[in-house]
C-alpha positions in Angstrom: 90.1 59.3 121.8 91.8 56.3 120.3 94.2 58.8 118.7 94.8 61.3 121.8 95.9 57.7 123.4 98.2 56.4 120.9 99.8 59.7 120.7 100.2 59.9 124.6 101.2 56.0 124.6 103.8 56.6 122.2 105.3 60.4 124.0 105.0 58.4 127.3 107.6 55.4 126.2 109.2 56.4 122.7 112.2 58.3 124.6 112.0 56.3 127.8 114.6 53.4 128.9 111.8 51.2 129.3 110.8 48.8 125.8 107.9 50.4 123.3 106.1 47.7 121.9 103.9 50.2 121.0 101.1 47.5 120.2 101.4 45.6 123.5 101.4 49.4 125.4 98.0 50.7 123.2 96.3 47.4 124.0 96.5 48.0 128.2 94.5 50.7 127.5 92.0 49.4 125.8 89.8 49.2 128.2 90.2 52.3 129.7 89.6 53.8 126.2 85.8 51.6 126.4 85.2 53.1 129.9 85.9 56.9 128.6 83.8 56.9 125.4 81.1 55.7 127.7 81.4 58.7 129.8 82.0 60.8 127.2 79.0 60.0 125.4 77.2 60.8 129.1 78.8 63.9 129.0 78.6 64.9 125.8 74.9 64.8 126.1 74.3 65.8 129.5 76.4 69.3 128.9 75.5 69.7 125.2 79.4 70.4 124.0 78.3 70.4 120.4 80.3 73.8 120.7 76.9 75.6 119.3 74.8 75.6 122.7 74.0 79.4 123.4 75.4 80.5 120.1 78.8 80.3 119.0 81.1 81.8 121.3 84.7 80.8 121.6 85.6 81.0 125.3 82.1 79.4 126.9 82.9 76.4 124.3 86.9 76.6 125.4 85.2 76.4 129.3 82.5 73.6 128.7 85.3 71.5 126.6 87.3 72.2 130.0 85.0 70.8 133.1 84.0 68.3 130.7 87.7 66.6 130.1 88.3 67.3 133.9 85.2 65.3 134.9 85.9 62.4 131.9 89.8 62.2 133.9 87.8 62.0 137.3 86.2 59.4 136.5 89.0 57.5 134.6 90.8 58.1 138.1 88.0 56.6 140.1 87.5 53.8 137.5 91.7 52.8 137.6 91.5 52.9 141.4 88.3 50.2 141.5 89.6 48.3 139.2 92.9 48.2 140.6 94.5 48.5 137.4 97.8 50.8 136.7 97.6 53.3 134.4 100.8 55.3 133.7 99.9 59.0 135.5 101.9 60.9 132.2 99.6 58.8 130.0 96.7 60.1 131.3 97.9 63.3 131.2 99.1 63.6 128.1 95.7 62.2 126.5 93.5 64.8 128.5 95.6 67.3 127.4 95.3 66.2 123.2 92.1 64.8 123.9 91.3 68.2 124.7 93.3 70.2 121.7 91.4 68.2 119.5 88.0 68.2 120.7 88.3 72.4 120.2 89.8 71.3 116.5 87.0 70.2 115.8 84.7 72.0 116.8 86.7 74.9 115.2 86.6 72.6 111.8 82.9 72.3 112.7 82.3 75.8 112.2 85.1 76.3 109.5 82.3 73.9 107.5 79.6 75.6 108.2 80.4 79.3 107.5 82.9 78.8 104.6 82.0 78.8 100.4 81.6 75.2 100.9 78.2 75.1 102.1 75.5 76.2 99.6 73.2 79.0 101.5 71.6 79.7 98.6 68.2 77.8 100.2 68.9 79.1 103.9 68.1 82.6 102.5 65.4 84.0 104.6 62.8 86.8 105.7 61.1 87.7 109.0 58.1 88.1 108.8 57.9 91.0 111.6 59.6 93.9 113.6 59.4 94.0 116.8 60.5 92.4 119.8 60.2 88.8 118.8 61.2 89.7 115.4 64.8 91.3 116.6 65.2 88.2 119.3 65.3 86.2 116.9 67.9 87.6 114.2 69.7 88.2 116.8 69.6 84.7 117.9 69.9 83.4 114.1 73.5 85.7 113.9 75.2 83.5 116.5 74.0 80.2 115.4 75.8 79.9 112.0 75.2 76.1 111.9 71.2 76.8 111.6 69.8 76.7 107.7 68.9 79.9 108.1 70.6 83.4 106.3 68.3 86.5 107.1 68.2 88.8 104.6 65.8 90.9 105.9 62.1 91.4 107.6 58.4 91.7 106.3 55.5 93.7 107.8 52.2 95.0 107.6 52.0 98.6 106.5 51.1 101.4 109.2 48.5 102.9 107.2 45.4 101.9 107.7 44.5 102.5 104.2 47.7 100.6 102.9 46.7 97.3 102.2 50.2 95.7 102.0 53.4 95.4 103.3 56.7 97.5 104.4 59.6 95.5 104.0 63.4 95.8 105.4 65.3 93.9 102.4 68.6 93.9 100.2 67.1 97.0 98.9 68.3 101.2 98.9 66.0 102.0 101.5 62.7 100.7 103.1 60.2 99.9 100.3 56.6 99.0 100.6 54.9 96.8 98.4 51.7 95.7 97.5 50.4 91.7 99.5 50.9 90.6 95.2 53.7 91.8 94.6 55.6 90.4 97.8 55.9 86.8 96.3 57.3 88.5 93.2 59.9 90.7 95.3 60.9 86.8 98.2 61.1 85.5 94.0 63.6 88.3 93.3 65.5 88.2 96.8 65.9 84.3 95.7 63.8 84.0 99.5 63.1 80.2 100.2 61.9 80.8 104.1 59.7 82.9 105.2 59.6 83.4 109.6 57.0 84.2 110.9 57.3 86.4 113.8 54.5 88.7 115.0 51.9 88.2 118.2 49.1 88.0 115.7 49.6 86.7 112.6 46.0 85.8 111.8 45.2 88.9 109.8 43.5 88.9 106.3 46.6 90.1 104.5 49.2 87.5 106.5 47.3 84.6 106.0 46.8 85.7 102.1 51.4 85.7 102.3 50.9 82.6 103.9 49.0 80.5 101.3 50.7 82.5 98.7 54.4 81.4 99.9 53.1 77.6 100.8 51.8 77.9 96.2 55.5 79.2 95.5 57.8 76.5 97.9 58.7 79.3 100.2 58.8 77.0 103.6 56.7 78.4 106.3 58.2 79.2 110.6 56.3 80.1 113.0 57.0 81.2 117.2 54.3 80.1 118.6 52.6 83.1 121.0 53.4 83.3 124.8 56.9 81.7 123.3 58.6 84.0 126.2 57.2 81.4 129.2 61.1 80.3 129.6 60.2 78.5 132.4 57.5 76.7 131.1 58.9 73.7 129.0 57.1 73.9 125.6 55.9 70.3 124.1 54.1 70.2 120.5 51.5 67.5 120.4 49.1 66.8 117.4 45.3 65.5 118.1 43.8 64.1 114.6 46.0 66.8 112.7 45.5 69.2 115.1 48.4 70.8 116.5 47.9 71.4 120.2 51.3 73.2 122.1 51.7 72.1 126.1 53.4 74.2 128.6 54.6 72.1 131.5 55.8 74.4 134.4 59.4 73.2 135.7 59.5 73.7 139.3 63.3 73.0 140.5 63.0 70.2 142.8 64.3 69.9 146.1 67.8 68.2 145.6 68.6 70.9 143.1 68.2 72.9 145.7 70.3 71.1 147.8 72.8 70.2 145.2 73.8 74.5 144.6 73.5 75.5 148.0 75.6 72.6 148.2 78.5 74.1 145.4 77.9 77.4 146.3 79.8 76.7 150.0 82.0 74.3 149.0 83.1 76.6 145.9 82.3 80.0 147.6 84.4 78.9 150.8 87.7 77.4 148.6 87.4 80.9 146.3 87.2 83.4 149.9 90.4 81.3 151.4 92.7 81.4 148.5 91.4 85.2 147.7 91.6 86.4 151.5 95.2 87.7 151.2 94.2 89.5 147.9 90.9 91.1 149.9 92.5 91.8 153.0 95.1 93.7 151.2 93.0 95.8 149.0 90.5 96.0 152.1 93.5 97.5 153.9 94.6 100.3 151.5 90.6 101.4 151.2 90.6 101.1 154.7 94.0 103.8 155.0 92.1 106.2 152.4 88.8 106.0 153.5 89.0 105.0 157.2 86.1 102.4 155.6 87.1 99.1 154.0 83.1 98.0 153.5 79.9 99.2 152.1 76.9 97.8 151.8 74.1 98.1 149.2 70.0 97.2 148.9 69.3 94.4 146.5 66.4 92.3 146.1 67.4 88.4 146.4 64.6 85.2 146.0 60.9 86.1 146.2 62.0 89.9 145.7 63.0 89.6 149.3 65.6 92.6 150.3 69.4 92.1 151.6 72.4 93.9 151.8 75.2 93.3 149.2 78.7 93.9 150.5 81.2 95.9 148.5 84.7 97.5 149.0 84.2 100.9 150.0 84.9 102.3 146.5 83.3 104.7 144.2 82.5 103.1 140.9 80.9 105.7 139.1 83.6 108.1 139.9 84.7 110.4 137.4 87.9 111.0 138.6 88.7 108.2 140.5 92.2 107.4 141.9 94.7 105.0 140.5 94.1 102.5 143.3 90.1 102.9 143.0 90.5 101.7 139.1 93.1 98.9 139.8 90.6 97.3 142.4 87.6 98.3 139.9 89.2 96.8 136.6 90.2 93.6 138.5 86.4 93.2 140.0 88.1 93.0 143.6 85.7 95.8 144.9 82.9 92.4 144.3 85.1 89.7 146.4 83.2 91.0 149.9 80.0 89.5 148.3 81.3 85.9 148.7 80.4 86.7 152.1 76.8 87.0 151.1 77.2 83.3 149.3 78.0 81.5 152.5 75.7 83.5 154.1 72.4 82.3 151.9 71.7 86.1 150.4 73.2 85.1 146.9 74.5 82.3 145.1 77.8 82.1 143.4 75.7 82.1 139.6 72.7 83.4 139.1 70.7 86.5 138.0 72.4 89.5 139.3 70.4 91.5 142.5 69.1 94.2 141.6 67.8 97.6 143.6 64.0 97.9 145.1 63.4 100.5 143.3 64.1 98.6 139.8 62.4 95.5 141.3 58.8 97.2 141.2 58.7 98.3 138.0 59.5 94.3 137.1 56.9 92.8 134.9 55.1 89.6 135.4 57.5 87.5 132.8 60.7 89.7 135.1 59.8 88.7 138.1 60.6 85.2 137.2 64.1 85.8 137.3 63.4 86.1 141.3 62.4 82.5 141.3 65.9 82.0 142.3 69.0 83.3 144.6 70.7 86.2 142.5 74.1 85.6 142.0 77.6 87.6 142.2 77.9 86.0 137.9 75.6 84.8 135.6 74.5 84.3 132.2 73.8 87.3 131.2 77.2 88.9 132.9 79.1 86.2 130.5 77.3 87.7 127.5 78.2 91.0 128.2 75.3 93.4 129.9 75.7 95.0 132.9 73.5 97.4 135.4 73.1 100.3 132.4 71.4 97.3 130.3 67.8 96.9 130.9 65.9 94.3 132.9 64.1 93.0 129.9 67.0 92.5 128.2 68.9 90.5 131.6 65.6 88.6 131.7 65.8 86.5 128.3 69.1 85.5 130.0 68.7 85.1 133.4 65.7 82.9 132.1 67.1 80.5 130.3 69.8 79.7 132.9 67.4 79.1 135.5 64.9 76.9 133.3 68.3 75.0 131.5 70.4 75.3 135.1 72.3 71.8 136.4 75.8 72.1 138.5 78.1 71.9 135.6 76.7 74.8 133.6 77.6 76.8 137.1 81.0 75.3 136.8 81.4 76.3 133.0 80.4 79.8 133.8 82.4 80.4 136.6 85.4 79.9 134.4 84.1 81.8 131.9 84.1 84.6 134.5 88.1 84.0 135.1 88.8 83.8 131.9 87.1 87.3 131.3 88.4 89.0 134.3 92.1 88.0 133.0 91.6 89.2 129.8 89.9 92.4 131.2 92.8 92.8 133.5 95.4 92.5 131.7 94.2 94.8 128.7 94.4 98.1 128.3 91.7 100.5 130.3 89.0 101.4 128.7 88.3 105.1 129.4 85.1 106.2 131.8 82.5 105.9 130.3 78.3 107.1 131.5 75.5 104.9 131.4 72.0 105.6 129.7 70.9 106.4 133.2 73.5 108.4 134.3 75.1 106.3 136.8 77.8 105.1 134.9 79.5 101.6 134.2 78.9 98.8 135.8 81.8 96.7 137.5 79.9 93.4 137.7 81.9 90.5 137.1 81.4 89.3 133.8 82.0 86.6 131.5 83.0 85.8 127.8 82.1 89.0 126.4 83.2 92.8 126.8 80.7 95.3 125.4 81.6 98.8 124.9 79.3 100.6 126.4 78.9 103.5 124.5 78.1 101.0 121.0 75.7 99.2 123.4 
């Protein structure tokens, strides 16, 4: 902040006809620097602006910082107005730009430090005990967080044969290997493993307990993922009663004021977007109507609490094998989804939230997946900015959707909207991909998405 202010003052007055007198000019901004430091401290912790929240994703980090800096400048302008003190608007503009660039540079510097050879990663070598969904999800999350002190080198899990009293392992070995329980510690020592993460639903077997005991004696750190970790809508707190750990799950019900605030944002921002996009939408609707005789279509979807509603779209076949040029353009820029802003204004949907799915798919939801129906469906959402589409499983999308519901705040919505804008621009300006078929044969989805564009064939 001090550097951005100093450079802003110098850039404003160095080439002007007014005398520079840099020390005096800089001192005149000392009070607003104090206010900026207090405001940014609040925003930093409220928005978790360390750059690694949710995994290292440059577009997400950049979007969050933009939202934070915009809110900071609003606070500074409000302070200068209430204090009736004149501050050069050009200095404040220079400050905002330089401060934003400095924040981005610091985060890239932090990422360089945690991923470079300067960091000692020998003590971070880690093996995951488990090979199911929990273990795979854990490995994926760790891979997205280079700042964490874990370097996954393989998996270890009990042998499937009933007569085999030992473990099967995927480590830095040529192929899958089977080892006896007593040989596991020697194998971990050979692989220079210092940490073991237990990611199994049932971890109380005799062989597993024996392995844990041996790891502790060998000074290998043991970490444990508790059962029922996937209750995302419950806040977990660890209590200790005379050495006995107690995991408490507190249900987090959204407050009425949060729902009112989210609805207000949907109305204000949704109406503004619809107003700005109305010329584009009107032109696109005219083009579709002139060729098909019908501009819009509706599709049945399930919204909040599973209540069905009609979701609007332009009357364009999204999965056509040989789409016409105008159809490819509308799908590529996601203009087919613009009519859903009317669903937002009606209250059927929200700007940000879990993408709505058809009743045929919802009726097969598990109880865990049904938790994503606790809020209104969204035009875009956290799962979409991670590259998930219609062809991905509801299970995969539920992980991100429930994280969004659990961590919701208004600034998160603004950040996800901005990430969606970046992705639409990158996707629209990039080379058009070849048509691909999804796993269920319905073709690729054209939902509005965020920071990652995933190759559906590779996925």
